[in-house]
C-alpha positions in Angstrom: -11.5 -26.5 -14.0 -10.1 -26.4 -10.6 -9.3 -29.9 -9.2 -9.2 -30.0 -5.4 -8.2 -33.4 -3.7 -10.2 -34.4 -0.8 -11.3 -37.1 0.9 -8.8 -39.4 -1.5 -10.9 -38.5 -4.5 -10.5 -35.8 -6.8 -13.2 -33.1 -7.3 -13.4 -30.4 -10.4 -14.8 -27.3 -9.6 -15.7 -24.4 -12.5 -12.6 -21.4 -12.6 -15.2 -19.1 -11.7 -15.6 -20.7 -8.1 -14.1 -18.9 -5.4 -11.7 -20.9 -2.7 -14.4 -20.1 0.2 -17.1 -21.3 -2.4 -15.3 -24.1 -2.9 -14.5 -24.7 1.1 -18.6 -24.3 1.5 -19.2 -26.9 -0.8 -17.0 -29.5 0.5 -18.2 -28.4 4.2 -21.8 -28.9 3.2 -21.3 -32.4 0.8 -18.9 -33.6 2.6 -18.9 -32.6 6.2 -20.5 -36.1 7.6 -17.1 -38.0 5.7 -15.0 -35.4 7.6 -13.4 -36.0 11.3 -15.4 -34.5 14.0 -12.0 -33.1 15.4 -10.7 -31.3 18.8 -11.7 -28.1 19.5 -8.3 -26.9 19.6 -9.2 -27.4 15.9 -11.2 -25.1 15.0 -8.4 -22.5 16.2 -5.3 -24.6 14.7 -6.7 -25.3 11.3 -8.4 -22.3 10.2 -4.6 -20.4 11.3 -3.0 -22.8 9.1 -5.3 -22.3 6.2 -4.2 -18.5 6.3 -0.8 -19.2 6.9 -1.2 -21.6 3.8 -3.3 -18.6 1.8 0.0 -16.1 2.6 2.4 -18.7 1.4 0.0 -19.4 -1.7 -0.1 -15.6 -2.9 3.9 -15.1 -2.3 4.9 -18.3 -4.3 2.3 -18.4 -6.8 3.1 -14.9 -7.6 6.8 -15.4 -7.7 6.0 -18.6 -9.8 4.0 -16.0 -12.1 6.6 -13.9 -13.0 8.7 -16.4 -13.4 6.7 -17.9 -16.1 6.3 -14.3 -18.1 9.9 -13.8 -18.1 10.5 -17.5 -19.7 7.7 -17.0 -21.9 9.5 -13.4 -22.7 12.7 -14.9 -23.2 11.3 -17.8 -25.7 9.8 -14.9 -27.9 6.1 -14.9 -26.4 4.7 -12.0 -27.0 3.8 -9.4 -23.9 -0.1 -10.5 -23.7 0.8 -13.7 -24.4 3.3 -13.9 -21.6 1.0 -12.0 -19.4 -1.6 -14.7 -19.9 0.4 -17.8 -19.3 1.7 -16.2 -16.0 -1.8 -15.6 -15.1 -2.7 -19.4 -15.3 0.9 -20.1 -13.6 -0.1 -18.2 -10.5 -3.7 -19.6 -10.5 -2.4 -23.4 -10.9 0.5 -22.3 -8.2 -2.1 -20.8 -5.9 -4.4 -23.8 -5.7 -1.4 -26.3 -4.9 0.1 -24.8 -2.8 -2.9 -23.5 -0.7 -4.8 -26.8 -1.1 -2.6 -28.9 1.7 -3.6 -26.4 4.3 -6.8 -26.7 4.2 -9.0 -28.0 7.3 -9.3 -31.6 7.6 -12.0 -31.4 10.2 -15.4 -30.4 10.8 -14.3 -28.3 13.8 -11.8 -26.8 11.5 -14.3 -26.5 8.6 -16.6 -24.5 11.3 -14.1 -22.1 12.0 -12.2 -21.1 9.2 -15.9 -20.6 7.9 -16.7 -18.4 11.3 -13.4 -16.5 11.3 -14.2 -15.8 7.6 -17.8 -14.2 8.4 -16.1 -12.3 11.1 -13.2 -10.9 9.2 -15.8 -10.0 5.8 -16.5 -6.5 6.8 -12.7 -5.5 7.2 -12.0 -7.6 3.6 -15.0 -5.8 2.2 -13.9 -2.1 3.3 -10.2 -2.8 1.8 -12.3 -3.9 -1.5 -13.9 -0.6 -1.0 -10.7 1.5 0.0 -9.2 -0.4 -3.1 -11.7 1.0 -5.3 -12.1 4.5 -4.2 -8.4 5.1 -3.8 -7.8 3.8 -7.2 -10.6 5.6 -8.9 -10.1 9.0 -7.3 -6.3 8.5 -8.0 -7.3 7.9 -12.3 -9.9 10.5 -11.9 -6.7 13.1 -10.3 -3.8 12.3 -12.5 -5.4 10.8 -15.3 -2.7 7.9 -15.1 -3.9 4.2 -15.3 -0.5 3.0 -13.8 -0.7 5.6 -10.5 -4.4 4.4 -10.3 -3.5 0.7 -10.7 -1.2 1.1 -7.8 -3.7 2.8 -5.8 -5.9 -0.2 -6.6 -3.5 -3.2 -5.6 -2.3 -1.7 -2.1 -5.1 -2.8 0.2 -4.8 -6.3 -1.6 -1.5 -5.8 -1.1 -1.6 -5.3 2.4 -4.3 -7.7 3.1 -1.7 -10.1 1.2 0.6 -9.5 3.6 -1.4 -10.3 6.8 -2.5 -13.4 5.6 -6.5 -12.4 4.5 -6.7 -12.8 1.2 -7.8 -16.2 1.5 -10.6 -14.8 3.3 -12.0 -13.0 0.1 
């Protein structure tokens, strides 16, 4: 379960829910409890959320790699080490991005609006990712080369801070 601190309380969400789905639920359920905010917060809070998303991607990736290394160094098999690393990435990503989530109604509305505006861009990157990965696998038969082609568009989204919008 994902635990999100919101309005001074901890709320649990299923691991299967994306950050965007959680933000929507919080916005709908707790919007009336959030301060309205200033008009500028409809821009600054979403920008901070994207910054936090990019920061959390980098930080959680490094934490996950560190966990994999630690697990391997202490005798875990590769599969177990990778599972532990993935769990570490999830936890760290949530912990690092949560403080950057919008705190006002206008901030939540701004983030939702920006996410909807950017949806065609992120969907395009996801489609390109699948296409290039599939084509490379059919061409070369190499899972490694295909994986590189699958992940390159996502890395580009991460580099510009848009992975939190998927």
